[in-house]
C-alpha positions, 0 to 999 in steps of 0.5 A: 472450430470444425474437425477439418480446421482442427486437423488443418492446424497440424500442418505447421507441425507435420511439415517439419517431418518430411523436410528433416527426413528427406534432407536426411535421406539425401545426406545419407546418400552423399555420405554413402557415396563419399565413404563408400559404405552400404547404406541402401537399406537405410536410404530406402527406408528414409525415402519411404518415411519422408514420402509418407510424412510429406503426404500427411503434411499435404493432407493437413495443408489442404485442410488448412488452405480451406479455412478461409485464412489464406488467399487461394492464389497465395497458396497455389504455388506452395500447394502444387510444389508440395504435391510435386515434392511428395510425388517425387519422394515416392518415386525416389523410394520406388526407383532406386536406379534413378534415385540420384536424379529424383533425389536432387530434383526433390530437394530443389522442389522441397526448398522452393516449397519451404520458401513459399510456405515461409512467405505464407507464415511470416510474410514476403521477404522474411528470409532477407528481412525485407519486410521488417522495419527497424526496431524502435526503442522501448520508450513512451516518449515519441517525437512526431515532428511535422514536415514544414513546406517552406517557401521562397524568401521573396514571398511576403512575410505574411504569406501562409505556409503549410505544415504536413504530417502523415501519421498513418503512413509514417508511424502506423504502417511500419508497426502493422507491417512488422507485427501484424502482416504475417497473419493479417494480409493478402497472403494470410487473413486469420479471422478474415481480417486484413490490416494491409489496406485502409479499406480492409482495416475499416471493414474488419474481420469475421468478428466485426470491426476492429477500429472505432475512430476516436475511441482506442478502448472500443477498438480491438486493434488497440484494446486486444494489445492490453489483454492479459498475455495468457488470454486467447484474444491477446494480440499478437498471440503468445510466442509472437513478437510483442509490441513495444510500449512506444508502438502501443502508444503510437497506435493509441495516439493515432486512433484517439486523433481520429484514425485518419488514413490521410495526410494532415495539412495545417496552414501556419502564418509566418509569424506563428511558424517563426515562433514555433521554429525558434523553440526546441523540438520537445517530445510528446509524452504519449500514454503512460499505459497502465497495461503496458504489454511487457511491464504488465506481464512482469508485474502480473507474473510476480503477483500470481507466482505465490499461491499458484506455485504453492498449489502446483507444488503439491501434485494431485491425481489428474482427472480420469479419462471418463471425466475428460470425455464427459467434458468433451461431450459438453464442449468444455475443454480441459487442459493441463496447467502444468504437466505432471501435476494433475491440475487443469484449466477449464475453458467454455469458449467452444460451448454452443448451448450453455446450461447452468448445470454445467457449472455444477458438474465442475465438482468432478474436478473440484480439487484439480481445477486451477483456472476457469474461463466462462467468457462470452457465456450467458452466466448469471449471478446465482449460477456461480454458487457451485464455484465455492466448492473449487478450493484451488481455483486461482484464476477466473475469467467472467469476461462478457458474462451477465453477472452483476454485483451480486456475483461478487458476494459468491466469489468471496468464498474462493480461498485461493482466487488471485486473478479475476476478469470482469471485463464487459460485465455490469459490476458497479462501484458499490459491488467492487468494494467487496473485492477488498475483502477477497483474501488472495486477490491480486489482479482484477480487470474492470474494462467496459464495466459500470465502474467509475474512476471514483469507485476505483480510487475507493477500492485502491484505498481499501486494498492498496496491493490490488492491481486494477486494470481499467483500460484507461490511459493517462496523458502527461506533457513535459514541463515546458516552463522548466525547459524555458527557465533552463534556456534563459 
């Protein structure tokens, strides 16, 4: 992330200041007029403060608009009305004799600017809910009923008939529209990704493809939904509306079937169709998702609350300013885990030139470090030895690193490790059996590893309390025999 992008991201925060202050200034003018009290000095100060805040907001907005996350045409109206609002705010401050007229026009422009800003952030029609689909109930039982095109009864009995389904249009698009378009559409394209057009979905974004037809686990459009909620790559981002298990199941079903963007047509002979129509419509039970976004979060939170809570309950001294500055120079981000406790999380996501010595330097925060993310860095097995000194390390993310089974021997030395992410590593069935001896381990992520279902079963038997996320989906169909017996 560049410095410009960093300051640009303050725009959504700064923009609320001029809105509140300028509306306060206008309201104060009305109050003074009605109550016939002198508020001229306060009004002048309010208009000046609001104008300066608007100018700062415009500066941050200009930087954000050049981040390539937004279409230039979509930003234009919001940009120019924002600049006009700022200019009029300064005029309202400077020319008291014309303040009423200038203030009225400023408030009108402020409203228009806010409207277009809301459209950029939340999508067109946000205020009127016209871009929202009806909420689906949170259930994994989904009925995907085909449309049968019937022919005239005079047609011969053996004349074939047509059954049509359009899963993408009828099931997938409403989910994307409701949950994804606010950040990935023509108005806003975070990460260079748009999901409002089939060609652009297939194209992907700055980080490559998000859809692999027939393979949900390799499709970021699906797999990112199942990442831990505190993972930076989890979608939708923390704070946004999360998909229901039904919606996740529909996306999995669509991708597994081949991610078709076309209507599917099936020719059915009358005899077969009659037999089908005679049966009751039974729901197709879609994947019973092991990592269901809501249920997984509840289980994970309850699993991790014990040790981490006990750590945070004993505050320690926060890292010194010089220590924080040192890690900043190394592009390692230190953030507080909980304000006032002194404990921190270290993130190597922005490190451009990783060196093994960086892990040794973590000894500077060995008593304060609770969470460590080494994702996508070329970390090797023997380089993890310094981590044994991190006595309060509770969560460790080794996603897409170069570690193997040998690393799991070193990590056993961490007395308070409860969550371990091994996604995309080369660990095997033999290696993960060592996890059964980890004293506090409660959650492990094993997607895209060399681990087999047999190895996972062995680990479950050895450590039944361990929650294992392997990204595998399990399909179950209703017992139709039981239904038939009941009808008979």
